[in-house]
Steps between C-alpha positions, in 0.01 A plus 500: 500500500181479302530297182520727198211407272388666181150476363446328165469819292820646645686172444382493138609860437838447666561177308424687178744777598771246579446326167509830311815616681684176437395498136562867416801578717679167529375321188381204709164344416319325787145378547238609750574210735872579500428865571277404793763258633758780485257725684443228763876489555545878510204579725635349824859577405471865400151569630605477864765767449253740337240419765751585773587826324131585500480430871800726565333776297181455703696513827675820391168659404348400832798644690473831309127522571557415868758780519251739340237403758750549784582847365129587482444381858801697622359810329181460704682523832409798712752723674501445873508823700705482815415738783 
């Protein structure tokens, strides 16, 4: 599997969201470094599960589209006259 990497801006935004959630909802105050360390732990742990869900969604979409194409091709078939 490809390593899940986030660009710097996304990491900063997510760390801020983690800090805000912990502070507002759980009354836990952590620093930026702690929030990023938590994110580094969660990314490979939870990220792989969400990544795999995304792949399953993509596979399902591809299968539906392939079925649609097969239906369209079938509709193009010509009747064969037997004499």
